[in-house]
mmCIF file as Biopython writes it, N, C-alpha, C and O atoms, coordinates in Angstrom:
data_model
#
loop_
_atom_site.group_PDB
_atom_site.id
_atom_site.type_symbol
_atom_site.label_atom_id
_atom_site.label_alt_id
_atom_site.label_comp_id
_atom_site.label_asym_id
_atom_site.label_entity_id
_atom_site.label_seq_id
_atom_site.pdbx_PDB_ins_code
_atom_site.Cartn_x
_atom_site.Cartn_y
_atom_site.Cartn_z
_atom_site.occupancy
_atom_site.B_iso_or_equiv
_atom_site.auth_seq_id
_atom_site.auth_asym_id
_atom_site.pdbx_PDB_model_num
ATOM 1   N N  . MET A ? 1  ? 1.635  27.120 23.132  1.0 0.0 1  A 1 
ATOM 2   C CA . MET A ? 1  ? 1.678  25.678 23.312  1.0 0.0 1  A 1 
ATOM 3   C C  . MET A ? 1  ? 3.099  25.175 23.070  1.0 0.0 1  A 1 
ATOM 4   O O  . MET A ? 1  ? 3.592  25.177 21.942  1.0 0.0 1  A 1 
ATOM 5   N N  . GLU A ? 2  ? 3.717  24.762 24.109  1.0 0.0 2  A 1 
ATOM 6   C CA . GLU A ? 2  ? 5.092  24.305 24.014  1.0 0.0 2  A 1 
ATOM 7   C C  . GLU A ? 2  ? 5.201  22.877 23.492  1.0 0.0 2  A 1 
ATOM 8   O O  . GLU A ? 2  ? 6.169  22.538 22.811  1.0 0.0 2  A 1 
ATOM 9   N N  . HIS A ? 3  ? 4.227  22.046 23.804  1.0 0.0 3  A 1 
ATOM 10  C CA . HIS A ? 3  ? 4.309  20.633 23.464  1.0 0.0 3  A 1 
ATOM 11  C C  . HIS A ? 3  ? 3.367  20.256 22.323  1.0 0.0 3  A 1 
ATOM 12  O O  . HIS A ? 3  ? 2.782  19.173 22.333  1.0 0.0 3  A 1 
ATOM 13  N N  . ALA A ? 4  ? 3.222  21.120 21.367  1.0 0.0 4  A 1 
ATOM 14  C CA . ALA A ? 4  ? 2.331  20.840 20.236  1.0 0.0 4  A 1 
ATOM 15  C C  . ALA A ? 4  ? 2.957  19.772 19.340  1.0 0.0 4  A 1 
ATOM 16  O O  . ALA A ? 4  ? 4.168  19.766 19.116  1.0 0.0 4  A 1 
ATOM 17  N N  . VAL A ? 5  ? 2.140  18.899 18.848  1.0 0.0 5  A 1 
ATOM 18  C CA . VAL A ? 5  ? 2.606  17.841 17.952  1.0 0.0 5  A 1 
ATOM 19  C C  . VAL A ? 5  ? 2.802  18.435 16.566  1.0 0.0 5  A 1 
ATOM 20  O O  . VAL A ? 5  ? 1.913  19.101 16.036  1.0 0.0 5  A 1 
ATOM 21  N N  . LYS A ? 6  ? 3.964  18.193 15.985  1.0 0.0 6  A 1 
ATOM 22  C CA . LYS A ? 6  ? 4.231  18.701 14.643  1.0 0.0 6  A 1 
ATOM 23  C C  . LYS A ? 6  ? 3.571  17.792 13.614  1.0 0.0 6  A 1 
ATOM 24  O O  . LYS A ? 6  ? 3.775  16.578 13.622  1.0 0.0 6  A 1 
ATOM 25  N N  . ILE A ? 7  ? 2.798  18.376 12.752  1.0 0.0 7  A 1 
ATOM 26  C CA . ILE A ? 7  ? 2.128  17.632 11.688  1.0 0.0 7  A 1 
ATOM 27  C C  . ILE A ? 7  ? 2.908  17.855 10.400  1.0 0.0 7  A 1 
ATOM 28  O O  . ILE A ? 7  ? 3.114  18.998 9.993   1.0 0.0 7  A 1 
ATOM 29  N N  . PRO A ? 8  ? 3.347  16.774 9.750   1.0 0.0 8  A 1 
ATOM 30  C CA . PRO A ? 8  ? 4.112  16.957 8.511   1.0 0.0 8  A 1 
ATOM 31  C C  . PRO A ? 8  ? 3.218  17.535 7.419   1.0 0.0 8  A 1 
ATOM 32  O O  . PRO A ? 8  ? 2.031  17.214 7.352   1.0 0.0 8  A 1 
ATOM 33  N N  . PRO A ? 9  ? 3.781  18.384 6.567   1.0 0.0 9  A 1 
ATOM 34  C CA . PRO A ? 9  ? 2.971  18.917 5.465   1.0 0.0 9  A 1 
ATOM 35  C C  . PRO A ? 9  ? 2.563  17.787 4.525   1.0 0.0 9  A 1 
ATOM 36  O O  . PRO A ? 9  ? 3.384  16.950 4.151   1.0 0.0 9  A 1 
ATOM 37  N N  . ILE A ? 10 ? 1.307  17.774 4.153   1.0 0.0 10 A 1 
ATOM 38  C CA . ILE A ? 10 ? 0.804  16.699 3.301   1.0 0.0 10 A 1 
ATOM 39  C C  . ILE A ? 10 ? 0.814  17.150 1.854   1.0 0.0 10 A 1 
ATOM 40  O O  . ILE A ? 10 ? 0.280  18.202 1.502   1.0 0.0 10 A 1 
ATOM 41  N N  . GLU A ? 11 ? 1.429  16.333 1.033   1.0 0.0 11 A 1 
ATOM 42  C CA . GLU A ? 11 ? 1.513  16.589 -0.401  1.0 0.0 11 A 1 
ATOM 43  C C  . GLU A ? 11 ? 0.809  15.443 -1.105  1.0 0.0 11 A 1 
ATOM 44  O O  . GLU A ? 11 ? 1.128  14.279 -0.861  1.0 0.0 11 A 1 
ATOM 45  N N  . ARG A ? 12 ? -0.135 15.749 -1.966  1.0 0.0 12 A 1 
ATOM 46  C CA . ARG A ? 12 ? -0.860 14.709 -2.699  1.0 0.0 12 A 1 
ATOM 47  C C  . ARG A ? 12 ? -0.166 14.454 -4.030  1.0 0.0 12 A 1 
ATOM 48  O O  . ARG A ? 12 ? 0.260  15.383 -4.715  1.0 0.0 12 A 1 
ATOM 49  N N  . LYS A ? 13 ? -0.061 13.171 -4.382  1.0 0.0 13 A 1 
ATOM 50  C CA . LYS A ? 13 ? 0.602  12.766 -5.624  1.0 0.0 13 A 1 
ATOM 51  C C  . LYS A ? 13 ? -0.300 11.804 -6.387  1.0 0.0 13 A 1 
ATOM 52  O O  . LYS A ? 13 ? -1.200 11.194 -5.809  1.0 0.0 13 A 1 
ATOM 53  N N  . TRP A ? 14 ? -0.057 11.674 -7.670  1.0 0.0 14 A 1 
ATOM 54  C CA . TRP A ? 14 ? -0.785 10.719 -8.505  1.0 0.0 14 A 1 
ATOM 55  C C  . TRP A ? 14 ? 0.025  9.440  -8.633  1.0 0.0 14 A 1 
ATOM 56  O O  . TRP A ? 14 ? 1.225  9.482  -8.907  1.0 0.0 14 A 1 
ATOM 57  N N  . LEU A ? 15 ? -0.630 8.307  -8.435  1.0 0.0 15 A 1 
ATOM 58  C CA . LEU A ? 15 ? -0.028 7.011  -8.729  1.0 0.0 15 A 1 
ATOM 59  C C  . LEU A ? 15 ? -0.215 6.788  -10.223 1.0 0.0 15 A 1 
ATOM 60  O O  . LEU A ? 15 ? -1.328 6.911  -10.734 1.0 0.0 15 A 1 
ATOM 61  N N  . ARG A ? 16 ? 0.855  6.463  -10.922 1.0 0.0 16 A 1 
ATOM 62  C CA . ARG A ? 16 ? 0.789  6.298  -12.369 1.0 0.0 16 A 1 
ATOM 63  C C  . ARG A ? 16 ? 0.891  4.830  -12.752 1.0 0.0 16 A 1 
ATOM 64  O O  . ARG A ? 16 ? 1.575  4.043  -12.097 1.0 0.0 16 A 1 
ATOM 65  N N  . CYS A ? 17 ? 0.201  4.482  -13.819 1.0 0.0 17 A 1 
ATOM 66  C CA . CYS A ? 17 ? 0.275  3.132  -14.366 1.0 0.0 17 A 1 
ATOM 67  C C  . CYS A ? 17 ? 1.697  2.906  -14.879 1.0 0.0 17 A 1 
ATOM 68  O O  . CYS A ? 17 ? 2.204  3.728  -15.642 1.0 0.0 17 A 1 
ATOM 69  N N  . PRO A ? 18 ? 2.356  1.807  -14.479 1.0 0.0 18 A 1 
ATOM 70  C CA . PRO A ? 18 ? 3.724  1.563  -14.934 1.0 0.0 18 A 1 
ATOM 71  C C  . PRO A ? 18 ? 3.815  1.187  -16.414 1.0 0.0 18 A 1 
ATOM 72  O O  . PRO A ? 18 ? 4.906  1.199  -16.983 1.0 0.0 18 A 1 
ATOM 73  N N  . TYR A ? 19 ? 2.695  0.857  -17.040 1.0 0.0 19 A 1 
ATOM 74  C CA . TYR A ? 19 ? 2.707  0.443  -18.443 1.0 0.0 19 A 1 
ATOM 75  C C  . TYR A ? 19 ? 2.452  1.605  -19.398 1.0 0.0 19 A 1 
ATOM 76  O O  . TYR A ? 19 ? 3.174  1.770  -20.381 1.0 0.0 19 A 1 
ATOM 77  N N  . CYS A ? 20 ? 1.420  2.418  -19.111 1.0 0.0 20 A 1 
ATOM 78  C CA . CYS A ? 20 ? 1.074  3.497  -20.048 1.0 0.0 20 A 1 
ATOM 79  C C  . CYS A ? 20 ? 1.284  4.893  -19.463 1.0 0.0 20 A 1 
ATOM 80  O O  . CYS A ? 20 ? 1.228  5.878  -20.199 1.0 0.0 20 A 1 
ATOM 81  N N  . GLY A ? 21 ? 1.527  4.998  -18.146 1.0 0.0 21 A 1 
ATOM 82  C CA . GLY A ? 21 ? 1.785  6.292  -17.524 1.0 0.0 21 A 1 
ATOM 83  C C  . GLY A ? 21 ? 0.548  7.086  -17.152 1.0 0.0 21 A 1 
ATOM 84  O O  . GLY A ? 21 ? 0.664  8.244  -16.750 1.0 0.0 21 A 1 
ATOM 85  N N  . ALA A ? 22 ? -0.633 6.496  -17.275 1.0 0.0 22 A 1 
ATOM 86  C CA . ALA A ? 22 ? -1.874 7.200  -16.945 1.0 0.0 22 A 1 
ATOM 87  C C  . ALA A ? 22 ? -1.986 7.410  -15.432 1.0 0.0 22 A 1 
ATOM 88  O O  . ALA A ? 22 ? -1.565 6.555  -14.653 1.0 0.0 22 A 1 
ATOM 89  N N  . LYS A ? 23 ? -2.548 8.535  -15.023 1.0 0.0 23 A 1 
ATOM 90  C CA . LYS A ? 23 ? -2.789 8.811  -13.605 1.0 0.0 23 A 1 
ATOM 91  C C  . LYS A ? 23 ? -3.975 7.968  -13.152 1.0 0.0 23 A 1 
ATOM 92  O O  . LYS A ? 23 ? -5.039 8.008  -13.769 1.0 0.0 23 A 1 
ATOM 93  N N  . THR A ? 24 ? -3.792 7.196  -12.066 1.0 0.0 24 A 1 
ATOM 94  C CA . THR A ? 24 ? -4.856 6.288  -11.639 1.0 0.0 24 A 1 
ATOM 95  C C  . THR A ? 24 ? -5.415 6.600  -10.254 1.0 0.0 24 A 1 
ATOM 96  O O  . THR A ? 24 ? -6.634 6.642  -10.089 1.0 0.0 24 A 1 
ATOM 97  N N  . ILE A ? 25 ? -4.558 6.820  -9.253  1.0 0.0 25 A 1 
ATOM 98  C CA . ILE A ? 25 ? -4.999 6.985  -7.865  1.0 0.0 25 A 1 
ATOM 99  C C  . ILE A ? 25 ? -4.259 8.162  -7.234  1.0 0.0 25 A 1 
ATOM 100 O O  . ILE A ? 25 ? -3.079 8.377  -7.511  1.0 0.0 25 A 1 
ATOM 101 N N  . LEU A ? 26 ? -4.952 8.920  -6.389  1.0 0.0 26 A 1 
ATOM 102 C CA . LEU A ? 26 ? -4.308 9.962  -5.589  1.0 0.0 26 A 1 
ATOM 103 C C  . LEU A ? 26 ? -3.872 9.370  -4.251  1.0 0.0 26 A 1 
ATOM 104 O O  . LEU A ? 26 ? -4.613 8.605  -3.634  1.0 0.0 26 A 1 
ATOM 105 N N  . TYR A ? 27 ? -2.653 9.730  -3.801  1.0 0.0 27 A 1 
ATOM 106 C CA . TYR A ? 27 ? -2.167 9.318  -2.486  1.0 0.0 27 A 1 
ATOM 107 C C  . TYR A ? 27 ? -1.342 10.458 -1.913  1.0 0.0 27 A 1 
ATOM 108 O O  . TYR A ? 27 ? -0.915 11.346 -2.650  1.0 0.0 27 A 1 
ATOM 109 N N  . ASP A ? 28 ? -1.112 10.440 -0.591  1.0 0.0 28 A 1 
ATOM 110 C CA . ASP A ? 28 ? -0.305 11.505 -0.006  1.0 0.0 28 A 1 
ATOM 111 C C  . ASP A ? 28 ? 1.069  10.983 0.396   1.0 0.0 28 A 1 
ATOM 112 O O  . ASP A ? 28 ? 1.344  9.786  0.319   1.0 0.0 28 A 1 
ATOM 113 N N  . ASN A ? 29 ? 1.930  11.910 0.828   1.0 0.0 29 A 1 
ATOM 114 C CA . ASN A ? 29 ? 3.325  11.565 1.096   1.0 0.0 29 A 1 
ATOM 115 C C  . ASN A ? 29 ? 3.529  10.762 2.379   1.0 0.0 29 A 1 
ATOM 116 O O  . ASN A ? 29 ? 4.668  10.428 2.706   1.0 0.0 29 A 1 
ATOM 117 N N  . THR A ? 30 ? 2.466  10.443 3.113   1.0 0.0 30 A 1 
ATOM 118 C CA . THR A ? 30 ? 2.590  9.606  4.307   1.0 0.0 30 A 1 
ATOM 119 C C  . THR A ? 30 ? 2.089  8.183  4.056   1.0 0.0 30 A 1 
ATOM 120 O O  . THR A ? 30 ? 2.043  7.375  4.984   1.0 0.0 30 A 1 
ATOM 121 N N  . ALA A ? 31 ? 1.716  7.870  2.824   1.0 0.0 31 A 1 
ATOM 122 C CA . ALA A ? 31 ? 1.110  6.576  2.490   1.0 0.0 31 A 1 
ATOM 123 C C  . ALA A ? 31 ? 2.139  5.442  2.497   1.0 0.0 31 A 1 
ATOM 124 O O  . ALA A ? 31 ? 3.312  5.640  2.179   1.0 0.0 31 A 1 
ATOM 125 N N  . GLN A ? 32 ? 1.665  4.256  2.868   1.0 0.0 32 A 1 
ATOM 126 C CA . GLN A ? 32 ? 2.423  3.009  2.806   1.0 0.0 32 A 1 
ATOM 127 C C  . GLN A ? 32 ? 1.480  1.968  2.222   1.0 0.0 32 A 1 
ATOM 128 O O  . GLN A ? 32 ? 0.362  1.818  2.714   1.0 0.0 32 A 1 
ATOM 129 N N  . CYS A ? 33 ? 1.899  1.243  1.185   1.0 0.0 33 A 1 
ATOM 130 C CA . CYS A ? 33 ? 0.977  0.291  0.567   1.0 0.0 33 A 1 
ATOM 131 C C  . CYS A ? 33 ? 1.742  -0.758 -0.234  1.0 0.0 33 A 1 
ATOM 132 O O  . CYS A ? 33 ? 2.749  -0.457 -0.874  1.0 0.0 33 A 1 
ATOM 133 N N  . SER A ? 34 ? 1.248  -1.992 -0.187  1.0 0.0 34 A 1 
ATOM 134 C CA . SER A ? 34 ? 1.709  -3.059 -1.078  1.0 0.0 34 A 1 
ATOM 135 C C  . SER A ? 34 ? 0.647  -4.148 -1.055  1.0 0.0 34 A 1 
ATOM 136 O O  . SER A ? 34 ? -0.128 -4.249 -0.104  1.0 0.0 34 A 1 
ATOM 137 N N  . GLY A ? 35 ? 0.615  -4.948 -2.085  1.0 0.0 35 A 1 
ATOM 138 C CA . GLY A ? 35 ? -0.346 -6.037 -2.146  1.0 0.0 35 A 1 
ATOM 139 C C  . GLY A ? 35 ? -1.732 -5.632 -2.607  1.0 0.0 35 A 1 
ATOM 140 O O  . GLY A ? 35 ? -2.670 -6.423 -2.519  1.0 0.0 35 A 1 
ATOM 141 N N  . VAL A ? 36 ? -1.873 -4.404 -3.099  1.0 0.0 36 A 1 
ATOM 142 C CA . VAL A ? 36 ? -3.158 -3.938 -3.619  1.0 0.0 36 A 1 
ATOM 143 C C  . VAL A ? 36 ? -3.047 -3.902 -5.139  1.0 0.0 36 A 1 
ATOM 144 O O  . VAL A ? 36 ? -2.119 -3.304 -5.683  1.0 0.0 36 A 1 
ATOM 145 N N  . PHE A ? 37 ? -3.991 -4.541 -5.819  1.0 0.0 37 A 1 
ATOM 146 C CA . PHE A ? 37 ? -3.952 -4.597 -7.275  1.0 0.0 37 A 1 
ATOM 147 C C  . PHE A ? 37 ? -5.056 -3.727 -7.855  1.0 0.0 37 A 1 
ATOM 148 O O  . PHE A ? 37 ? -6.199 -3.765 -7.400  1.0 0.0 37 A 1 
ATOM 149 N N  . VAL A ? 38 ? -4.696 -2.940 -8.873  1.0 0.0 38 A 1 
ATOM 150 C CA . VAL A ? 38 ? -5.605 -1.987 -9.498  1.0 0.0 38 A 1 
ATOM 151 C C  . VAL A ? 38 ? -5.563 -2.194 -11.002 1.0 0.0 38 A 1 
ATOM 152 O O  . VAL A ? 38 ? -4.513 -2.500 -11.568 1.0 0.0 38 A 1 
ATOM 153 N N  . LYS A ? 39 ? -6.706 -2.026 -11.642 1.0 0.0 39 A 1 
ATOM 154 C CA . LYS A ? 39 ? -6.772 -2.110 -13.094 1.0 0.0 39 A 1 
ATOM 155 C C  . LYS A ? 39 ? -6.709 -0.694 -13.658 1.0 0.0 39 A 1 
ATOM 156 O O  . LYS A ? 39 ? -7.435 0.187  -13.195 1.0 0.0 39 A 1 
ATOM 157 N N  . CYS A ? 40 ? -5.858 -0.465 -14.645 1.0 0.0 40 A 1 
ATOM 158 C CA . CYS A ? 40 ? -5.739 0.838  -15.292 1.0 0.0 40 A 1 
ATOM 159 C C  . CYS A ? 40 ? -7.061 1.158  -15.988 1.0 0.0 40 A 1 
ATOM 160 O O  . CYS A ? 40 ? -7.592 0.340  -16.739 1.0 0.0 40 A 1 
ATOM 161 N N  . THR A ? 41 ? -7.576 2.339  -15.732 1.0 0.0 41 A 1 
ATOM 162 C CA . THR A ? 41 ? -8.870 2.713  -16.299 1.0 0.0 41 A 1 
ATOM 163 C C  . THR A ? 41 ? -8.736 3.508  -17.590 1.0 0.0 41 A 1 
ATOM 164 O O  . THR A ? 41 ? -9.739 3.914  -18.175 1.0 0.0 41 A 1 
ATOM 165 N N  . ARG A ? 42 ? -7.529 3.728  -18.030 1.0 0.0 42 A 1 
ATOM 166 C CA . ARG A ? 42 ? -7.338 4.515  -19.244 1.0 0.0 42 A 1 
ATOM 167 C C  . ARG A ? 42 ? -6.779 3.652  -20.357 1.0 0.0 42 A 1 
ATOM 168 O O  . ARG A ? 42 ? -7.373 2.633  -20.706 1.0 0.0 42 A 1 
ATOM 169 N N  . GLY A ? 43 ? -5.649 4.041  -20.918 1.0 0.0 43 A 1 
ATOM 170 C CA . GLY A ? 43 ? -5.111 3.450  -22.130 1.0 0.0 43 A 1 
ATOM 171 C C  . GLY A ? 43 ? -4.967 1.947  -22.203 1.0 0.0 43 A 1 
ATOM 172 O O  . GLY A ? 43 ? -5.525 1.335  -23.114 1.0 0.0 43 A 1 
ATOM 173 N N  . CYS A ? 44 ? -4.245 1.322  -21.287 1.0 0.0 44 A 1 
ATOM 174 C CA . CYS A ? 44 ? -3.849 -0.075 -21.485 1.0 0.0 44 A 1 
ATOM 175 C C  . CYS A ? 44 ? -4.791 -1.103 -20.858 1.0 0.0 44 A 1 
ATOM 176 O O  . CYS A ? 44 ? -4.814 -2.249 -21.305 1.0 0.0 44 A 1 
ATOM 177 N N  . LYS A ? 45 ? -5.564 -0.733 -19.842 1.0 0.0 45 A 1 
ATOM 178 C CA . LYS A ? 45 ? -6.509 -1.629 -19.146 1.0 0.0 45 A 1 
ATOM 179 C C  . LYS A ? 45 ? -5.829 -2.800 -18.435 1.0 0.0 45 A 1 
ATOM 180 O O  . LYS A ? 45 ? -6.490 -3.789 -18.118 1.0 0.0 45 A 1 
ATOM 181 N N  . ARG A ? 46 ? -4.524 -2.707 -18.180 1.0 0.0 46 A 1 
ATOM 182 C CA . ARG A ? 46 ? -3.798 -3.779 -17.497 1.0 0.0 46 A 1 
ATOM 183 C C  . ARG A ? 46 ? -3.959 -3.667 -15.985 1.0 0.0 46 A 1 
ATOM 184 O O  . ARG A ? 46 ? -4.292 -2.607 -15.454 1.0 0.0 46 A 1 
ATOM 185 N N  . GLU A ? 47 ? -3.714 -4.784 -15.308 1.0 0.0 47 A 1 
ATOM 186 C CA . GLU A ? 47 ? -3.749 -4.819 -13.850 1.0 0.0 47 A 1 
ATOM 187 C C  . GLU A ? 47 ? -2.319 -4.715 -13.340 1.0 0.0 47 A 1 
ATOM 188 O O  . GLU A ? 47 ? -1.417 -5.347 -13.888 1.0 0.0 47 A 1 
ATOM 189 N N  . PHE A ? 48 ? -2.104 -3.912 -12.282 1.0 0.0 48 A 1 
ATOM 190 C CA . PHE A ? 48 ? -0.772 -3.775 -11.709 1.0 0.0 48 A 1 
ATOM 191 C C  . PHE A ? 48 ? -0.876 -3.627 -10.195 1.0 0.0 48 A 1 
ATOM 192 O O  . PHE A ? 48 ? -1.929 -3.267 -9.668  1.0 0.0 48 A 1 
ATOM 193 N N  . GLU A ? 49 ? 0.231  -3.911 -9.498  1.0 0.0 49 A 1 
ATOM 194 C CA . GLU A ? 49 ? 0.254  -3.818 -8.038  1.0 0.0 49 A 1 
ATOM 195 C C  . GLU A ? 49 ? 0.640  -2.409 -7.606  1.0 0.0 49 A 1 
ATOM 196 O O  . GLU A ? 49 ? 1.567  -1.812 -8.153  1.0 0.0 49 A 1 
ATOM 197 N N  . VAL A ? 50 ? -0.079 -1.889 -6.624  1.0 0.0 50 A 1 
ATOM 198 C CA . VAL A ? 50 ? 0.236  -0.585 -6.045  1.0 0.0 50 A 1 
ATOM 199 C C  . VAL A ? 50 ? 1.301  -0.809 -4.979  1.0 0.0 50 A 1 
ATOM 200 O O  . VAL A ? 50 ? 1.071  -1.535 -4.012  1.0 0.0 50 A 1 
ATOM 201 N N  . LYS A ? 51 ? 2.471  -0.184 -5.152  1.0 0.0 51 A 1 
ATOM 202 C CA . LYS A ? 51 ? 3.544  -0.272 -4.168  1.0 0.0 51 A 1 
ATOM 203 C C  . LYS A ? 51 ? 3.967  1.146  -3.815  1.0 0.0 51 A 1 
ATOM 204 O O  . LYS A ? 51 ? 4.517  1.866  -4.649  1.0 0.0 51 A 1 
ATOM 205 N N  . ILE A ? 52 ? 3.707  1.543  -2.572  1.0 0.0 52 A 1 
ATOM 206 C CA . ILE A ? 52 ? 4.083  2.867  -2.090  1.0 0.0 52 A 1 
ATOM 207 C C  . ILE A ? 52 ? 4.894  2.673  -0.820  1.0 0.0 52 A 1 
ATOM 208 O O  . ILE A ? 52 ? 4.410  2.077  0.142   1.0 0.0 52 A 1 
ATOM 209 N N  . ILE A ? 53 ? 6.122  3.170  -0.812  1.0 0.0 53 A 1 
ATOM 210 C CA . ILE A ? 53 ? 6.998  3.076  0.352   1.0 0.0 53 A 1 
ATOM 211 C C  . ILE A ? 53 ? 7.453  4.484  0.703   1.0 0.0 53 A 1 
ATOM 212 O O  . ILE A ? 53 ? 7.999  5.197  -0.138  1.0 0.0 53 A 1 
ATOM 213 N N  . GLU A ? 54 ? 7.223  4.879  1.954   1.0 0.0 54 A 1 
ATOM 214 C CA . GLU A ? 54 ? 7.588  6.204  2.458   1.0 0.0 54 A 1 
ATOM 215 C C  . GLU A ? 54 ? 7.057  7.318  1.569   1.0 0.0 54 A 1 
ATOM 216 O O  . GLU A ? 54 ? 7.748  8.310  1.337   1.0 0.0 54 A 1 
ATOM 217 N N  . GLY A ? 55 ? 5.845  7.164  1.074   1.0 0.0 55 A 1 
ATOM 218 C CA . GLY A ? 55 ? 5.198  8.204  0.289   1.0 0.0 55 A 1 
ATOM 219 C C  . GLY A ? 55 ? 5.636  8.309  -1.153  1.0 0.0 55 A 1 
ATOM 220 O O  . GLY A ? 55 ? 5.302  9.283  -1.828  1.0 0.0 55 A 1 
ATOM 221 N N  . ASN A ? 56 ? 6.383  7.319  -1.646  1.0 0.0 56 A 1 
ATOM 222 C CA . ASN A ? 56 ? 6.834  7.331  -3.036  1.0 0.0 56 A 1 
ATOM 223 C C  . ASN A ? 56 ? 6.450  6.034  -3.726  1.0 0.0 56 A 1 
ATOM 224 O O  . ASN A ? 56 ? 6.525  4.954  -3.140  1.0 0.0 56 A 1 
ATOM 225 N N  . GLN A ? 57 ? 6.035  6.157  -4.986  1.0 0.0 57 A 1 
ATOM 226 C CA . GLN A ? 57 ? 5.661  4.979  -5.769  1.0 0.0 57 A 1 
ATOM 227 C C  . GLN A ? 57 ? 6.918  4.198  -6.135  1.0 0.0 57 A 1 
ATOM 228 O O  . GLN A ? 57 ? 7.911  4.769  -6.584  1.0 0.0 57 A 1 
ATOM 229 N N  . VAL A ? 58 ? 6.858  2.881  -5.936  1.0 0.0 58 A 1 
ATOM 230 C CA . VAL A ? 58 ? 7.965  1.990  -6.268  1.0 0.0 58 A 1 
ATOM 231 C C  . VAL A ? 58 ? 7.508  1.096  -7.407  1.0 0.0 58 A 1 
ATOM 232 O O  . VAL A ? 58 ? 6.403  0.554  -7.359  1.0 0.0 58 A 1 
ATOM 233 N N  . GLN A ? 59 ? 8.331  0.931  -8.426  1.0 0.0 59 A 1 
ATOM 234 C CA . GLN A ? 59 ? 7.932  0.124  -9.580  1.0 0.0 59 A 1 
ATOM 235 C C  . GLN A ? 59 ? 8.543  -1.249 -9.504  1.0 0.0 59 A 1 
ATOM 236 O O  . GLN A ? 59 ? 8.320  -2.074 -10.391 1.0 0.0 59 A 1 
#
């Protein structure tokens, strides 16, 4: 197959709470996200915005 579409390797990462560092959500390296609010389910119980740009968490 000469014209096969190249699929980027997918790497899964943990989104961490910016306050306590707890792992909250799994996402992959192709994710894009902003404007989504999540409550930390572990240590601090705070609410924070999920910001993922080009597969990396932005604080």
